TORKOL-4160 file (C-alpha; in steps of 0.2 Angstrom, whole numbers, padded with zeros to 4 digits, m for minus):
261
<pt num="1" X="0295" Y="0458" Z="0197"/>
<pt num="2" X="0305" Y="0457" Z="0213"/>
<pt num="3" X="0316" Y="0443" Z="0218"/>
<pt num="4" X="0316" Y="0436" Z="0236"/>
<pt num="5" X="0327" Y="0424" Z="0246"/>
<pt num="6" X="0322" Y="0415" Z="0261"/>
<pt num="7" X="0327" Y="0399" Z="0271"/>
<pt num="8" X="0316" Y="0384" Z="0274"/>
<pt num="9" X="0314" Y="0374" Z="0290"/>
<pt num="10" X="0330" Y="0364" Z="0285"/>
<pt num="11" X="0341" Y="0379" Z="0282"/>
<pt num="12" X="0340" Y="0378" Z="0263"/>
<pt num="13" X="0339" Y="0393" Z="0252"/>
<pt num="14" X="0323" Y="0396" Z="0243"/>
<pt num="15" X="0324" Y="0408" Z="0229"/>
<pt num="16" X="0308" Y="0416" Z="0222"/>
<pt num="17" X="0299" Y="0430" Z="0213"/>
<pt num="18" X="0285" Y="0442" Z="0217"/>
<pt num="19" X="0274" Y="0449" Z="0203"/>
<pt num="20" X="0264" Y="0464" Z="0209"/>
<pt num="21" X="0251" Y="0472" Z="0198"/>
<pt num="22" X="0246" Y="0491" Z="0200"/>
<pt num="23" X="0229" Y="0486" Z="0208"/>
<pt num="24" X="0230" Y="0469" Z="0216"/>
<pt num="25" X="0214" Y="0460" Z="0219"/>
<pt num="26" X="0221" Y="0445" Z="0229"/>
<pt num="27" X="0236" Y="0434" Z="0231"/>
<pt num="28" X="0242" Y="0418" Z="0222"/>
<pt num="29" X="0256" Y="0406" Z="0225"/>
<pt num="30" X="0262" Y="0395" Z="0211"/>
<pt num="31" X="0273" Y="0379" Z="0213"/>
<pt num="32" X="0282" Y="0369" Z="0199"/>
<pt num="33" X="0283" Y="0350" Z="0199"/>
<pt num="34" X="0297" Y="0337" Z="0202"/>
<pt num="35" X="0312" Y="0342" Z="0192"/>
<pt num="36" X="0304" Y="0359" Z="0187"/>
<pt num="37" X="0309" Y="0377" Z="0190"/>
<pt num="38" X="0300" Y="0393" Z="0191"/>
<pt num="39" X="0304" Y="0399" Z="0173"/>
<pt num="40" X="0297" Y="0383" Z="0165"/>
<pt num="41" X="0285" Y="0387" Z="0152"/>
<pt num="42" X="0269" Y="0379" Z="0159"/>
<pt num="43" X="0274" Y="0387" Z="0176"/>
<pt num="44" X="0275" Y="0405" Z="0168"/>
<pt num="45" X="0259" Y="0402" Z="0159"/>
<pt num="46" X="0250" Y="0401" Z="0176"/>
<pt num="47" X="0260" Y="0415" Z="0183"/>
<pt num="48" X="0256" Y="0427" Z="0168"/>
<pt num="49" X="0238" Y="0422" Z="0168"/>
<pt num="50" X="0236" Y="0426" Z="0187"/>
<pt num="51" X="0246" Y="0442" Z="0185"/>
<pt num="52" X="0234" Y="0447" Z="0171"/>
<pt num="53" X="0220" Y="0445" Z="0183"/>
<pt num="54" X="0228" Y="0457" Z="0195"/>
<pt num="55" X="0234" Y="0444" Z="0207"/>
<pt num="56" X="0250" Y="0447" Z="0217"/>
<pt num="57" X="0259" Y="0431" Z="0212"/>
<pt num="58" X="0273" Y="0422" Z="0221"/>
<pt num="59" X="0283" Y="0410" Z="0210"/>
<pt num="60" X="0297" Y="0400" Z="0218"/>
<pt num="61" X="0310" Y="0387" Z="0215"/>
<pt num="62" X="0307" Y="0372" Z="0227"/>
<pt num="63" X="0323" Y="0365" Z="0236"/>
<pt num="64" X="0330" Y="0349" Z="0229"/>
<pt num="65" X="0325" Y="0353" Z="0211"/>
<pt num="66" X="0335" Y="0360" Z="0197"/>
<pt num="67" X="0331" Y="0379" Z="0199"/>
<pt num="68" X="0341" Y="0392" Z="0210"/>
<pt num="69" X="0336" Y="0385" Z="0227"/>
<pt num="70" X="0347" Y="0374" Z="0238"/>
<pt num="71" X="0347" Y="0356" Z="0240"/>
<pt num="72" X="0350" Y="0341" Z="0229"/>
<pt num="73" X="0338" Y="0333" Z="0216"/>
<pt num="74" X="0342" Y="0316" Z="0223"/>
<pt num="75" X="0334" Y="0321" Z="0240"/>
<pt num="76" X="0318" Y="0327" Z="0233"/>
<pt num="77" X="0302" Y="0319" Z="0241"/>
<pt num="78" X="0284" Y="0324" Z="0240"/>
<pt num="79" X="0284" Y="0329" Z="0259"/>
<pt num="80" X="0299" Y="0341" Z="0256"/>
<pt num="81" X="0291" Y="0348" Z="0241"/>
<pt num="82" X="0275" Y="0351" Z="0251"/>
<pt num="83" X="0284" Y="0358" Z="0266"/>
<pt num="84" X="0293" Y="0371" Z="0255"/>
<pt num="85" X="0276" Y="0377" Z="0250"/>
<pt num="86" X="0271" Y="0379" Z="0268"/>
<pt num="87" X="0287" Y="0388" Z="0272"/>
<pt num="88" X="0284" Y="0400" Z="0258"/>
<pt num="89" X="0266" Y="0404" Z="0263"/>
<pt num="90" X="0272" Y="0406" Z="0282"/>
<pt num="91" X="0285" Y="0419" Z="0276"/>
<pt num="92" X="0272" Y="0428" Z="0265"/>
<pt num="93" X="0260" Y="0430" Z="0280"/>
<pt num="94" X="0273" Y="0442" Z="0288"/>
<pt num="95" X="0273" Y="0453" Z="0272"/>
<pt num="96" X="0263" Y="0469" Z="0270"/>
<pt num="97" X="0255" Y="0464" Z="0254"/>
<pt num="98" X="0249" Y="0447" Z="0261"/>
<pt num="99" X="0230" Y="0444" Z="0257"/>
<pt num="100" X="0219" Y="0429" Z="0262"/>
<pt num="101" X="0211" Y="0419" Z="0256"/>
<pt num="102" X="0223" Y="0416" Z="0242"/>
<pt num="103" X="0223" Y="0406" Z="0226"/>
<pt num="104" X="0235" Y="0391" Z="0224"/>
<pt num="105" X="0241" Y="0384" Z="0208"/>
<pt num="106" X="0254" Y="0370" Z="0205"/>
<pt num="107" X="0259" Y="0357" Z="0192"/>
<pt num="108" X="0262" Y="0338" Z="0195"/>
<pt num="109" X="0270" Y="0337" Z="0212"/>
<pt num="110" X="0267" Y="0355" Z="0214"/>
<pt num="111" X="0248" Y="0351" Z="0210"/>
<pt num="112" X="0249" Y="0338" Z="0224"/>
<pt num="113" X="0256" Y="0351" Z="0236"/>
<pt num="114" X="0243" Y="0364" Z="0233"/>
<pt num="115" X="0229" Y="0352" Z="0235"/>
<pt num="116" X="0237" Y="0345" Z="0251"/>
<pt num="117" X="0238" Y="0363" Z="0258"/>
<pt num="118" X="0220" Y="0366" Z="0253"/>
<pt num="119" X="0215" Y="0350" Z="0262"/>
<pt num="120" X="0225" Y="0355" Z="0278"/>
<pt num="121" X="0220" Y="0374" Z="0278"/>
<pt num="122" X="0204" Y="0376" Z="0268"/>
<pt num="123" X="0199" Y="0392" Z="0277"/>
<pt num="124" X="0215" Y="0401" Z="0269"/>
<pt num="125" X="0212" Y="0395" Z="0251"/>
<pt num="126" X="0200" Y="0405" Z="0239"/>
<pt num="127" X="0203" Y="0392" Z="0225"/>
<pt num="128" X="0215" Y="0379" Z="0220"/>
<pt num="129" X="0222" Y="0374" Z="0203"/>
<pt num="130" X="0231" Y="0357" Z="0204"/>
<pt num="131" X="0237" Y="0356" Z="0186"/>
<pt num="132" X="0241" Y="0337" Z="0181"/>
<pt num="133" X="0243" Y="0333" Z="0199"/>
<pt num="134" X="0249" Y="0317" Z="0208"/>
<pt num="135" X="0233" Y="0311" Z="0217"/>
<pt num="136" X="0242" Y="0298" Z="0227"/>
<pt num="137" X="0258" Y="0288" Z="0228"/>
<pt num="138" X="0249" Y="0272" Z="0225"/>
<pt num="139" X="0241" Y="0277" Z="0209"/>
<pt num="140" X="0258" Y="0284" Z="0203"/>
<pt num="141" X="0267" Y="0268" Z="0207"/>
<pt num="142" X="0254" Y="0257" Z="0198"/>
<pt num="143" X="0255" Y="0268" Z="0183"/>
<pt num="144" X="0274" Y="0267" Z="0183"/>
<pt num="145" X="0272" Y="0248" Z="0185"/>
<pt num="146" X="0260" Y="0247" Z="0171"/>
<pt num="147" X="0269" Y="0258" Z="0158"/>
<pt num="148" X="0288" Y="0254" Z="0162"/>
<pt num="149" X="0289" Y="0238" Z="0172"/>
<pt num="150" X="0307" Y="0234" Z="0167"/>
<pt num="151" X="0313" Y="0252" Z="0171"/>
<pt num="152" X="0304" Y="0250" Z="0188"/>
<pt num="153" X="0313" Y="0233" Z="0191"/>
<pt num="154" X="0330" Y="0241" Z="0187"/>
<pt num="155" X="0326" Y="0256" Z="0198"/>
<pt num="156" X="0322" Y="0244" Z="0213"/>
<pt num="157" X="0338" Y="0233" Z="0209"/>
<pt num="158" X="0351" Y="0247" Z="0207"/>
<pt num="159" X="0343" Y="0259" Z="0219"/>
<pt num="160" X="0344" Y="0273" Z="0206"/>
<pt num="161" X="0335" Y="0280" Z="0191"/>
<pt num="162" X="0344" Y="0292" Z="0180"/>
<pt num="163" X="0337" Y="0303" Z="0165"/>
<pt num="164" X="0341" Y="0319" Z="0157"/>
<pt num="165" X="0330" Y="0334" Z="0160"/>
<pt num="166" X="0320" Y="0338" Z="0145"/>
<pt num="167" X="0317" Y="0356" Z="0152"/>
<pt num="168" X="0336" Y="0359" Z="0155"/>
<pt num="169" X="0346" Y="0348" Z="0143"/>
<pt num="170" X="0362" Y="0342" Z="0150"/>
<pt num="171" X="0356" Y="0341" Z="0168"/>
<pt num="172" X="0355" Y="0323" Z="0173"/>
<pt num="173" X="0341" Y="0319" Z="0186"/>
<pt num="174" X="0346" Y="0305" Z="0198"/>
<pt num="175" X="0333" Y="0299" Z="0210"/>
<pt num="176" X="0335" Y="0285" Z="0223"/>
<pt num="177" X="0322" Y="0271" Z="0224"/>
<pt num="178" X="0318" Y="0278" Z="0242"/>
<pt num="179" X="0309" Y="0292" Z="0233"/>
<pt num="180" X="0296" Y="0280" Z="0226"/>
<pt num="181" X="0294" Y="0272" Z="0243"/>
<pt num="182" X="0291" Y="0289" Z="0251"/>
<pt num="183" X="0279" Y="0293" Z="0238"/>
<pt num="184" X="0268" Y="0279" Z="0243"/>
<pt num="185" X="0264" Y="0288" Z="0260"/>
<pt num="186" X="0255" Y="0302" Z="0251"/>
<pt num="187" X="0236" Y="0301" Z="0246"/>
<pt num="188" X="0224" Y="0316" Z="0244"/>
<pt num="189" X="0209" Y="0305" Z="0243"/>
<pt num="190" X="0205" Y="0301" Z="0262"/>
<pt num="191" X="0203" Y="0320" Z="0266"/>
<pt num="192" X="0195" Y="0326" Z="0249"/>
<pt num="193" X="0180" Y="0331" Z="0259"/>
<pt num="194" X="0190" Y="0347" Z="0264"/>
<pt num="195" X="0191" Y="0353" Z="0246"/>
<pt num="196" X="0175" Y="0364" Z="0247"/>
<pt num="197" X="0183" Y="0379" Z="0238"/>
<pt num="198" X="0182" Y="0380" Z="0219"/>
<pt num="199" X="0194" Y="0368" Z="0210"/>
<pt num="200" X="0200" Y="0367" Z="0192"/>
<pt num="201" X="0207" Y="0351" Z="0185"/>
<pt num="202" X="0217" Y="0352" Z="0168"/>
<pt num="203" X="0228" Y="0339" Z="0161"/>
<pt num="204" X="0235" Y="0333" Z="0144"/>
<pt num="205" X="0226" Y="0320" Z="0134"/>
<pt num="206" X="0243" Y="0311" Z="0132"/>
<pt num="207" X="0248" Y="0312" Z="0150"/>
<pt num="208" X="0255" Y="0295" Z="0155"/>
<pt num="209" X="0262" Y="0299" Z="0172"/>
<pt num="210" X="0246" Y="0308" Z="0179"/>
<pt num="211" X="0232" Y="0303" Z="0167"/>
<pt num="212" X="0215" Y="0310" Z="0167"/>
<pt num="213" X="0208" Y="0294" Z="0176"/>
<pt num="214" X="0218" Y="0298" Z="0191"/>
<pt num="215" X="0212" Y="0315" Z="0191"/>
<pt num="216" X="0194" Y="0309" Z="0189"/>
<pt num="217" X="0195" Y="0298" Z="0205"/>
<pt num="218" X="0198" Y="0314" Z="0215"/>
<pt num="219" X="0186" Y="0324" Z="0205"/>
<pt num="220" X="0172" Y="0312" Z="0208"/>
<pt num="221" X="0173" Y="0311" Z="0227"/>
<pt num="222" X="0173" Y="0330" Z="0230"/>
<pt num="223" X="0159" Y="0337" Z="0241"/>
<pt num="224" X="0143" Y="0341" Z="0232"/>
<pt num="225" X="0145" Y="0359" Z="0236"/>
<pt num="226" X="0162" Y="0361" Z="0228"/>
<pt num="227" X="0162" Y="0371" Z="0212"/>
<pt num="228" X="0173" Y="0360" Z="0201"/>
<pt num="229" X="0179" Y="0360" Z="0183"/>
<pt num="230" X="0188" Y="0346" Z="0173"/>
<pt num="231" X="0197" Y="0350" Z="0156"/>
<pt num="232" X="0208" Y="0338" Z="0146"/>
<pt num="233" X="0219" Y="0347" Z="0133"/>
<pt num="234" X="0219" Y="0336" Z="0117"/>
<pt num="235" X="0236" Y="0329" Z="0112"/>
<pt num="236" X="0245" Y="0337" Z="0126"/>
<pt num="237" X="0258" Y="0328" Z="0137"/>
<pt num="238" X="0261" Y="0329" Z="0156"/>
<pt num="239" X="0272" Y="0345" Z="0154"/>
<pt num="240" X="0265" Y="0358" Z="0142"/>
<pt num="241" X="0278" Y="0365" Z="0131"/>
<pt num="242" X="0270" Y="0369" Z="0114"/>
<pt num="243" X="0262" Y="0386" Z="0110"/>
<pt num="244" X="0245" Y="0379" Z="0107"/>
<pt num="245" X="0244" Y="0369" Z="0123"/>
<pt num="246" X="0250" Y="0383" Z="0133"/>
<pt num="247" X="0238" Y="0395" Z="0125"/>
<pt num="248" X="0224" Y="0383" Z="0130"/>
<pt num="249" X="0230" Y="0382" Z="0147"/>
<pt num="250" X="0230" Y="0401" Z="0149"/>
<pt num="251" X="0212" Y="0402" Z="0142"/>
<pt num="252" X="0205" Y="0389" Z="0153"/>
<pt num="253" X="0213" Y="0397" Z="0169"/>
<pt num="254" X="0209" Y="0414" Z="0164"/>
<pt num="255" X="0190" Y="0410" Z="0162"/>
<pt num="256" X="0190" Y="0401" Z="0179"/>
<pt num="257" X="0199" Y="0415" Z="0188"/>
<pt num="258" X="0186" Y="0427" Z="0181"/>
<pt num="259" X="0172" Y="0417" Z="0189"/>
<pt num="260" X="0181" Y="0416" Z="0206"/>
<pt num="261" X="0172" Y="0427" Z="0219"/>
């Protein structure tokens, strides 16, 4: 593994890692979700599986998150998360090991970002794995309104939402309500016809924030020519942490990768 340091379009530091197998068959880029980081268990499950299938793997900390990259969590938006992915890929295109088309894999907000990139630049993408992705800001808002109406009301009234990170205990995540307002601008559904490359959907049965019915909305409107798979991991939450859930994630991804042409 080799570490890299680059600067995004806003002058913020992005820290990432490159995993290079002895005989690479392709390139893959992995992106964590909101409040995630590159060493997170479900992120590394994707990295390890891609590497085991002889992909050069780029795994990076997005800015405005809780990893090594720059920025503040309170400034995180869907657009900035996506732009970090675009900037990392633009940097990769200048490297000797760059290969195209490549595989994209991301979790939650990272799942949205990789699917958005696949819509914007379909000719560059060999296959996409939007793991437990945010399909649209509107669906995200409605689910929040349904599950936590009082918390949403308080968020609107005070302008802030605070919670402790489950992945990094002790880190308090603070998000302004403007994050949700910005989120409403994003929607993968209008351009889903661009997703003609193989696509893999995986989510936890007990995922409340990005439930399977959200994923199914996107899955069902994909073009007929798209090779698509849909898997729900029984009993799993939004962010996989338990060994059994992570093993199932690895197995599903491994089988899918072996079918990619």
